[in-house]
N, C-alpha and C positions, 0 to 999 in steps of 0.2 A: 464771668467774664472768663477768668482763667480754663473752666469747664469746656467752653465752645471752641476756645484756642486749641485745647488738648485734644477734644472729638477734631477739630478741623485738621489739626496735624495726622492725628491716626488715621483719619479717612483717606489723606493724602498717602501715608506710607501704605495703606491697603491697596490703593489703587497701584503703585508701584509694584507691591508684591504681586498682584494679579495680572500686570503685564508681564513680569519677569516670568510667573508661571506659565501664559501662553507660550513666550518665547522658549522655554523648557520643553512643552509639551510640542511644540512644531520641530525643534532641534530633535527631538525623541522619535517623531513619526518619520522625520526625514532618515533619520541613521536605521530605523524597522525596516523601511520601504529598501535601502541598500543592501542590508543584511539579506531580506528575503529574497532580492533579485538574484544575489551572489548565490543563496542555497537554492534557489530555482536552475539557476544555470547550469550548478552541479548536479542536480537531480537529473537534468536533461540527459547532459552527459554521458550520465550513468545508465540511464534507461537506453540512450543509444548505442552504448557498448553491450548493454543485454542483449537488444534487439538484434545485435550482430550477430550473438551467439546462438540465438533463437530463429534466426533466418536460415542459418545452414542448416538447421533441422526440417524444414520445410513447412515450418507453421509460423504465421503471422502473428504481431503482437495482440490483435483482437481476440484472435482463436485462443491464443496462450492465456490470456486473462481470461476468458470464459472456463478454460478447462480447470484452471486453478479456483476459480470461483464454485465450479461444480465439486472438484474434490473437497473442498474447505467445507462446502454445506453437506457432502457425504460424511465427512467426518462428524460434524454437529449431529447429523442425523443417527450416525451409529452409537451415539450416547443417549439417544432421546433427547436431545437440544437441551439438556440438561447440565448444568456446570460447563465447564471447560472456559475458553476465551477465544474469541472470533477473531482476534487480530493473531493468536498464538496458531489456530486452524490456519489460516491464511497463510502463514510463514511457513508451517508444515506443507502445507499442499502446494505453494510454490518451489520449495525445494524437491519434493516428490515429483512434480511436474518437469522442473528442468532438469532433473535426473534421467527421467523418462526420455525425453527429447534427446539429452545427449547419446543417449545409449541408441536411439532408434525409435521413433515414435510409431512406426508401422507395425512392430511387434505387439504393442501394448495397444492399440487402438480400442478395444473393445469398451472397457468402461475405466475412468481414471481413477486412480485409488484403488482398484482392485486388481488382482493377478490376470494375466490375458489368459484367454480359456485354454483347455489343452487342446491340441490338435483333434481332428476326427479320426477317429478308428477304423480302419477299414475292414469290412467283413467281407467274410464268404458266405457260403451255403447256410442256410437254416441260421444266422445271426451266429456263427462262430467266429472268434477271432482268429485273425492269420498270423 
């Protein structure tokens, strides 16, 4: 009989603990949601600030993202898609594109990640340079 009472007490305590764990999980989820909302808000403001910098260069955010992706791809392609870190490629590409945008994108429009092509050389008679 004592074993039944002990089991009943333990079962009751277990239920109390389960209820407390559920309460704590709910509190944790609420804190995570709040923290994530704050982080998203901060990121949005940072993106808006960056968009303001990029807008002056005449390139919209979508085009900028495309240029960064293309440049990161070219970086990976240059090493044969072996080794390296895609995240690092993206960061380097982002810095490079932002630098180019700040310098004036029209000078470097040929291929992101590569230097602009040399200006055409005017030629005189029979292919001689002037």
